[in-house]
Structure formats: structure tokens, C-alpha cells
C-alpha positions as CSV (number, residue, x, y, z in Angstrom):
1,M,-4.0,-47.0,-7.2
2,R,-4.9,-43.4,-8.1
3,N,-7.9,-41.6,-7.3
4,F,-9.8,-38.1,-8.2
5,K,-12.1,-36.3,-7.0
6,I,-14.0,-32.9,-6.3
7,K,-15.2,-31.9,-3.4
8,T,-16.3,-27.8,-4.3
9,N,-19.9,-27.6,-5.8
10,I,-19.8,-25.0,-8.7
11,Y,-22.5,-22.6,-9.8
12,F,-21.4,-20.6,-12.6
13,G,-23.5,-18.8,-15.7
14,D,-26.1,-15.5,-15.8
15,G,-27.0,-15.1,-12.2
16,S,-25.3,-17.2,-10.4
17,L,-24.5,-14.9,-7.6
18,E,-28.3,-15.2,-6.3
19,H,-27.3,-18.7,-5.0
20,L,-26.1,-16.8,-2.2
21,Q,-29.6,-16.3,-0.8
22,N,-29.6,-20.2,-0.3
23,I,-26.9,-20.5,2.2
24,Q,-27.5,-21.6,5.6
25,G,-25.1,-19.6,7.7
26,K,-25.9,-16.8,9.5
27,K,-22.4,-15.4,10.8
28,I,-20.5,-14.6,7.4
29,F,-16.7,-13.6,7.3
30,I,-16.2,-11.9,4.0
31,V,-12.8,-11.8,2.8
32,T,-11.6,-9.0,-0.3
33,D,-9.3,-6.6,-0.8
34,P,-9.6,-2.4,-0.1
35,F,-10.6,-2.3,-4.3
36,M,-13.9,-4.5,-4.0
37,V,-15.3,-2.3,-1.0
38,K,-14.1,1.1,-3.2
39,S,-15.7,-0.1,-6.5
40,K,-19.1,-1.4,-4.2
41,T,-18.3,-5.2,-5.8
42,V,-18.7,-6.3,-2.1
43,D,-22.2,-4.8,-2.6
44,K,-23.6,-7.2,-5.2
45,I,-22.7,-10.0,-2.1
46,T,-24.0,-8.6,1.0
47,D,-27.2,-7.4,-1.0
48,K,-27.9,-11.3,-1.5
49,L,-27.1,-11.7,2.3
50,I,-30.8,-10.4,4.1
51,G,-31.3,-10.9,7.5
52,K,-27.6,-12.1,8.2
53,E,-24.6,-11.1,10.2
54,Y,-21.6,-10.2,8.5
55,K,-18.4,-8.6,8.7
56,I,-15.9,-7.5,6.0
57,F,-12.0,-8.3,6.3
58,S,-10.4,-5.8,3.7
59,D,-7.0,-5.8,4.3
60,V,-5.7,-8.2,1.9
61,V,-2.7,-7.1,-1.1
62,P,-1.6,-8.9,-3.9
63,D,0.6,-11.4,-2.6
64,P,-0.2,-11.6,0.7
65,P,2.2,-11.3,3.3
66,I,2.1,-13.3,6.5
67,N,1.1,-10.3,9.2
68,I,-2.1,-9.8,6.7
69,I,-2.9,-13.6,7.3
70,V,-1.9,-13.2,11.5
71,S,-4.7,-10.1,11.1
72,G,-7.1,-12.1,9.9
73,I,-7.1,-14.5,12.3
74,E,-7.3,-12.0,14.8
75,Q,-10.3,-11.0,13.2
76,I,-11.9,-14.4,12.4
77,G,-11.2,-15.1,16.3
78,K,-13.5,-12.2,17.4
79,F,-16.2,-12.4,14.9
80,N,-16.4,-16.4,15.5
81,P,-18.3,-16.9,11.8
82,D,-20.1,-20.1,11.0
83,T,-19.3,-19.4,6.9
84,I,-16.5,-17.5,5.1
85,I,-16.8,-15.9,1.7
86,A,-13.6,-15.2,-0.2
87,L,-14.4,-12.8,-2.9
88,G,-11.4,-11.4,-5.6
89,G,-8.4,-12.5,-7.2
90,G,-6.6,-15.6,-6.5
91,S,-4.6,-13.1,-3.6
92,A,-7.9,-12.4,-1.7
93,I,-9.4,-16.3,-1.9
94,D,-5.5,-17.7,-1.2
95,A,-5.8,-15.3,2.1
96,A,-9.2,-16.4,3.1
97,K,-7.7,-20.3,2.5
98,A,-4.6,-19.4,5.2
99,I,-6.6,-17.1,7.6
100,M,-9.3,-20.3,7.8
101,D,-6.8,-23.1,7.8
102,F,-4.6,-21.0,10.4
103,A,-7.3,-19.9,12.6
104,K,-8.4,-23.6,13.0
105,K,-5.2,-25.1,14.2
106,I,-4.5,-21.5,16.5
107,I,-7.6,-20.4,17.9
108,D,-9.7,-23.9,17.6
109,I,-12.5,-21.6,15.2
110,K,-15.4,-24.4,14.6
111,E,-16.0,-25.6,11.6
112,V,-17.4,-23.4,8.7
113,E,-18.3,-23.1,5.2
114,F,-15.7,-21.9,2.8
115,I,-17.2,-19.9,-0.5
116,A,-14.7,-18.5,-2.9
117,I,-15.8,-16.0,-5.6
118,P,-13.6,-14.9,-8.2
119,T,-13.3,-11.8,-9.6
120,T,-10.8,-12.4,-12.1
121,S,-10.3,-15.2,-14.5
122,G,-6.6,-16.7,-13.4
123,T,-5.5,-18.7,-10.4
124,G,-8.1,-21.6,-10.3
125,S,-8.2,-21.3,-6.6
126,E,-11.9,-21.7,-6.1
127,V,-11.4,-25.2,-6.7
128,T,-8.1,-26.2,-5.2
129,S,-6.4,-27.3,-2.1
130,F,-3.2,-24.7,-2.8
131,A,-2.9,-21.4,-1.3
132,V,0.6,-18.9,-1.3
133,I,1.7,-16.9,1.1
134,T,4.7,-14.4,0.9
135,D,7.4,-13.7,3.8
136,K,8.4,-10.2,2.3
137,E,11.2,-10.1,4.4
138,K,13.0,-13.0,2.4
139,G,11.5,-12.6,-0.7
140,V,9.9,-16.0,-0.6
141,K,6.7,-17.4,-1.6
142,Y,5.2,-20.3,0.5
143,P,3.1,-22.8,-1.4
144,I,0.5,-24.4,1.6
145,V,-1.3,-27.4,-0.1
146,S,-3.9,-29.4,2.4
147,D,-7.5,-30.8,1.2
148,D,-8.8,-28.8,4.1
149,L,-7.9,-25.4,2.1
150,L,-10.9,-26.5,-0.7
151,P,-13.4,-24.6,-0.6
152,N,-17.2,-26.2,-0.3
153,L,-18.7,-23.8,-2.7
154,A,-17.5,-21.7,-5.8
155,I,-19.2,-19.2,-7.7
156,L,-18.6,-18.3,-11.2
157,D,-20.2,-15.0,-12.5
158,S,-18.8,-13.5,-15.1
159,E,-20.3,-10.3,-14.5
160,L,-17.6,-9.5,-11.7
161,V,-15.0,-10.0,-14.1
162,K,-16.9,-7.8,-17.1
163,S,-14.3,-4.5,-16.2
164,V,-11.3,-6.1,-15.3
165,P,-8.7,-4.2,-17.1
166,N,-6.9,-5.5,-20.2
167,V,-3.5,-5.8,-18.9
168,I,-4.6,-8.0,-16.0
169,T,-6.8,-10.3,-18.4
170,A,-3.7,-10.5,-20.0
171,D,-2.2,-11.5,-17.4
172,T,-4.6,-13.8,-15.7
173,G,-5.3,-15.2,-19.1
174,M,-1.8,-16.3,-19.4
175,D,-1.7,-18.2,-15.7
176,V,-4.9,-20.1,-16.7
177,L,-2.9,-21.7,-19.9
178,T,0.1,-22.5,-17.8
179,H,-1.4,-24.4,-15.0
180,A,-3.7,-26.4,-17.8
181,I,-0.4,-27.1,-19.9
182,E,1.6,-28.1,-16.6
183,A,-1.2,-29.8,-15.0
184,Y,-1.6,-31.8,-19.2
185,V,2.6,-32.9,-18.6
186,S,2.6,-33.1,-14.9
187,K,3.9,-36.9,-13.7
188,N,1.0,-37.0,-11.7
189,A,-1.3,-36.4,-15.0
190,T,-4.2,-39.0,-15.6
191,D,-7.4,-39.1,-17.9
192,F,-9.2,-37.3,-15.9
193,S,-6.6,-34.2,-15.6
194,D,-6.0,-34.5,-18.8
195,A,-9.4,-33.9,-20.0
196,L,-9.9,-31.0,-18.4
197,A,-7.0,-29.6,-19.4
198,E,-7.0,-30.2,-22.6
199,K,-10.8,-28.0,-22.7
200,A,-8.8,-25.2,-20.6
201,V,-6.2,-24.8,-23.2
202,S,-8.3,-24.8,-26.4
203,L,-10.8,-22.4,-24.2
204,V,-8.1,-19.9,-23.6
205,F,-6.7,-20.1,-27.6
206,K,-10.5,-19.4,-28.6
207,Y,-11.3,-17.1,-26.1
208,L,-8.6,-15.2,-24.1
209,I,-7.6,-12.4,-27.1
210,R,-11.5,-12.0,-27.4
211,A,-11.4,-11.3,-23.5
212,Y,-8.5,-8.6,-23.8
213,K,-10.1,-6.8,-27.2
214,D,-13.6,-6.2,-25.9
215,G,-14.2,-6.6,-21.6
216,N,-17.7,-6.4,-23.0
217,D,-17.7,-9.9,-24.9
218,M,-19.7,-11.8,-21.8
219,E,-19.2,-15.1,-23.9
220,A,-15.4,-14.7,-23.9
221,R,-15.2,-13.3,-20.0
222,E,-17.8,-16.4,-19.4
223,K,-15.3,-19.3,-21.1
224,M,-12.4,-17.9,-19.6
225,H,-14.0,-17.9,-16.5
226,N,-14.8,-21.3,-16.8
227,A,-11.6,-22.0,-18.3
228,S,-9.8,-20.9,-15.2
229,C,-12.1,-23.0,-13.2
230,L,-11.3,-26.4,-15.5
231,A,-7.4,-25.8,-14.9
232,G,-8.1,-25.5,-11.6
233,I,-9.5,-28.6,-11.3
234,A,-6.6,-30.2,-13.2
235,F,-3.9,-28.8,-11.5
236,N,-5.4,-29.3,-8.1
237,S,-5.3,-33.5,-9.2
238,A,-2.2,-33.5,-11.2
239,S,0.0,-30.4,-9.7
240,L,2.4,-28.1,-11.7
241,G,6.0,-27.7,-12.2
242,I,8.9,-26.0,-12.4
243,N,7.4,-22.8,-14.5
244,H,4.8,-22.4,-11.5
245,S,8.1,-22.8,-9.3
246,M,10.4,-20.3,-10.9
247,A,7.7,-18.1,-11.3
248,H,6.8,-18.0,-6.9
249,V,10.5,-17.1,-6.2
250,L,10.9,-14.4,-9.4
251,G,7.5,-12.9,-8.8
252,A,8.5,-12.7,-5.0
253,K,11.8,-11.2,-5.7
254,F,11.2,-8.9,-8.0
255,K,7.3,-8.2,-7.8
256,I,6.4,-9.6,-10.8
257,P,2.5,-10.3,-11.2
258,H,2.1,-13.9,-10.9
259,G,0.5,-14.7,-14.3
260,R,2.7,-12.0,-16.3
261,I,6.3,-14.0,-15.0
262,N,4.8,-17.3,-16.0
263,S,3.8,-16.3,-19.6
264,I,7.6,-15.3,-20.1
265,L,8.8,-18.8,-18.4
266,L,6.3,-20.6,-20.7
267,P,7.6,-20.9,-24.0
268,H,11.2,-21.3,-22.8
269,V,9.7,-24.4,-20.1
270,I,7.8,-26.5,-22.8
271,E,11.2,-26.3,-24.6
272,Y,13.1,-27.7,-21.7
273,N,10.5,-30.1,-20.9
274,A,10.4,-31.4,-24.7
275,D,14.0,-32.1,-24.8
276,I,13.8,-32.9,-28.6
277,S,17.3,-33.3,-29.6
278,G,16.9,-34.5,-32.8
279,Y,14.3,-35.7,-35.4
280,D,14.2,-39.9,-34.4
281,S,10.3,-40.4,-33.5
282,R,11.8,-42.8,-30.8
283,N,13.9,-40.3,-28.8
284,Y,10.7,-38.4,-28.3
285,T,10.1,-38.2,-24.8
286,N,6.2,-38.8,-23.4
287,E,6.0,-35.0,-23.0
288,A,6.8,-33.8,-26.0
289,I,4.3,-36.2,-27.3
290,K,1.7,-34.5,-25.0
291,Y,2.6,-31.3,-26.3
292,S,2.7,-32.4,-29.9
293,N,-1.1,-33.8,-28.7
294,L,-2.2,-29.9,-27.6
295,S,-1.0,-28.7,-31.1
296,K,-2.9,-31.1,-32.6
297,I,-6.1,-30.5,-30.2
298,L,-5.5,-26.6,-31.6
299,G,-5.2,-27.4,-35.0
300,L,-1.7,-26.5,-35.2
301,S,-0.6,-29.9,-36.4
302,N,1.8,-31.1,-38.6
303,S,3.2,-35.4,-38.5
304,N,6.0,-34.1,-36.8
305,V,6.3,-34.4,-32.9
306,R,9.1,-31.6,-33.2
307,I,6.7,-29.4,-35.3
308,N,4.0,-29.7,-33.4
309,V,5.7,-28.4,-30.2
310,R,7.6,-25.7,-31.9
311,N,4.0,-24.4,-33.2
312,L,2.7,-24.8,-30.0
313,I,5.7,-22.4,-28.4
314,N,4.8,-20.2,-31.5
315,E,1.1,-19.7,-31.7
316,I,1.8,-19.0,-27.6
317,K,4.5,-16.2,-28.8
318,K,1.9,-15.0,-30.9
319,I,-0.9,-14.4,-28.0
320,Q,2.0,-12.8,-26.1
321,K,2.6,-10.5,-29.1
322,S,-1.3,-9.8,-29.5
323,M,-1.9,-8.9,-26.5
324,N,1.5,-6.7,-25.9
325,M,2.9,-8.6,-23.5
326,P,6.2,-8.6,-22.1
327,T,8.9,-11.4,-22.9
328,T,11.5,-10.7,-20.8
329,I,12.2,-10.1,-17.2
330,S,13.9,-6.9,-18.3
331,E,10.9,-5.5,-19.8
332,C,8.9,-5.9,-16.6
333,N,11.7,-3.0,-15.2
334,V,13.8,-5.3,-13.7
335,N,17.5,-4.6,-13.0
336,I,19.3,-8.0,-15.3
337,N,22.1,-7.7,-13.3
338,E,19.9,-8.5,-10.1
339,I,18.8,-11.2,-11.5
340,L,22.5,-12.7,-12.6
341,K,23.9,-11.7,-9.2
342,L,20.7,-13.9,-7.6
343,K,20.8,-16.7,-9.9
344,D,22.1,-19.1,-7.5
345,D,19.8,-18.2,-4.9
346,I,16.8,-18.3,-7.4
347,A,17.5,-21.7,-9.1
348,E,18.4,-23.4,-5.4
349,I,14.6,-22.1,-4.2
350,A,13.1,-22.8,-7.2
351,I,14.3,-26.6,-6.8
352,K,12.9,-27.1,-3.3
353,D,9.8,-25.5,-4.6
354,A,7.1,-28.3,-4.1
355,C,5.7,-27.8,-8.0
356,T,9.1,-29.0,-9.0
357,I,8.3,-32.4,-7.7
358,T,5.7,-32.8,-10.3
359,N,7.2,-31.7,-13.1
360,P,8.2,-33.9,-16.4
361,R,11.7,-33.9,-16.0
362,T,13.8,-33.5,-13.3
363,P,15.5,-30.0,-13.2
364,E,19.5,-29.5,-12.0
365,K,20.6,-26.0,-10.7
366,N,21.9,-25.4,-13.9
367,D,18.6,-25.9,-15.7
368,I,17.1,-23.5,-13.8
369,I,20.0,-21.0,-14.4
370,N,20.0,-21.6,-18.4
371,I,16.1,-20.8,-18.3
372,L,16.5,-18.0,-16.7
373,Q,19.4,-16.7,-19.1
374,K,16.8,-17.0,-22.0
375,I,14.3,-15.0,-19.8
376,K,16.6,-11.8,-19.0
């Protein structure tokens, strides 16, 4: 028996931030990063909190480390809020999730309403039970998975992503695409998650380059914001695969932005998972057929599954090229010798990552190393 559920109430479209005026909480703890304060983006939130007491915790940094989580727990314990608002990209939302979850366990805070307001169109963290925190000393990212991390409310206001630089638009947009494609071929995929993943992939292919080329294209911004959320719901149900397993360890060790390393890995992971070694259709794997289905949905199709998978990979490479994205780790100013020196450790950590469990193919250590060799 399987199940599919959506806990988070989602507000989206023009003026969706206005809903903040309707929240019932009286003491609001806002988790964000310094840029949201400096740019006065946080004011768009606090201006709606008329008559309410609030505290801003703005220490979040990319790939939030354990010490930031500890600091947040201390602050939330002193303030004792009834509502938590996470404002920012995936790092801010993940940090808020971890702070809330550990605070409940460590200092026994009361139940709170959790509201997530993303300012990038990438992680889908506003609708997922996942969070990732980083042990910087060990160079390892730890995924946390619990339904307790799911926000009660998500607000998708595309005005908040209007000023996102095109480089970040590219990175986060490719993260959306990776989420959707990995969820689509996951061992835990269902008709329900497939429907969401297919729509997210279609939106990314139609609107990502538009959003990259013109940040003021509000239709493209809104559609990418929606795609990010749809992909988040899809992978929250179906989980992910080795694209993310490898991205977690490579991102932590070499400080490569998460969406960027996902993008670099994606064509090679698709090729590995599809595992097409001949032209006999009887030998095509289920995941190869599903990649082929995506190619058909995108209008890239041919009658041959093998060619369809190749067309999908080539189209992804065209998107990368259109956005001037790196396609190798060496283009991210990473020393190739460092990667090769650590390849065994990287492979072992990736295989132990929680996302590997639902990858359509069960990888061996050498499979991970072979992919590393291709992206160097």
C-alpha cells in the first residue's frame, strides 16, 4: 500500500504575501540571512506583521553549519515564539527547519506554526520534509528527513525572486530540473509524483532560459517559482537519487553551489541510470523508458527509446550552454588532483547518502568513481 499527501497550504501568485496579515501568531521568529536584512527584503515581511512581536535571526549562511543551528536554538529558546517564518533560499529554510526540529527535542519548545517564504526558485524546501545541514570540519552534508519539518504554509511570491542574479537563476533552475527528473525515475515514484515531476520539467524547459535572460519577465519568474514547488512536492513523495548523493558530498568538500554541481552531474547520471547498451527494445530498463517519455513530453521524441534518451541529455546540455554554465568541476576552480585523491572517500560517502536508496540503479563504488572521472 502506498500513500501520497500534501500537508503544506500553498499561496501563490500576485500579492500572496498579503496572506501574512491573516496569520494568528503573536510572537514571530524570522529565520533569514544577512542579505535579506541588508536589502530590506525582510521589511516586506515585517510590514505585514502589524501588532505582532517579532525577532529576526539573520545569521544563516549558505550550506548552514551546525554552529548556526545551535545559535538559532539558543535564540528561539529565549524568544519562545508561536510562529516561525523562514525567508530566503534553501539554506534559510533548511536552517529554520533544523532549528525548529532540534529546539523541540532539546529545549522542549511549544508547537509552532511554520511558514516558508522562498526567495529563490530552486530547492522546493518550502514543501518538503528534507533539510540539509553541513559539518564543515568533516566536509559532509547531512540530510535530515522527517514529516515534522514540513511547513504548515508556503508563500510563493514571484516579486521576491525578481532581482535574483542570472547566475543564481541558472544554478537554482537546474536544481529544479534535477529534482523533477530524479523524482520521476525514483524507485518510489508513483502516478501522483510523476504528474508533478512531468509538469515541473515542462515548465523548466519552457521558462528557465527566459528567466535567466530577463529577470523582469514576471511570467517566467512565476512559472519557475511554481516549477520549484511542484518538483519539491514530487521529490518529497518519491525522494531523489545519486545525482543528489554525489552533489551533497562534492558541494560540501569543494564549495560548489548545490544547483551547479547538480547540473554538472545530471547528463552523466541520466546516462548511467538509463544503461542503454544496445538497440534491442526488450533490454531497455524502466528508467530508460521514463527518460524517453520526458523526451516525448518535451517534443524531442523519436520512435527509438535510445535516441529519445540521448535527445533529452543533449537538450539539457543546450540549456547549460545557453546559460553559460560550467559542465565540469575543473571549471568551478577545483583542483582535479584533489578530486582524484579523494575519489574513494567521495564514492563511499555518496553510496551511504539517504538519496542513494531510491536511485533506480543500485550503484557500486566504481560506478560513482566512473561518473566522477567524466565530470572532472
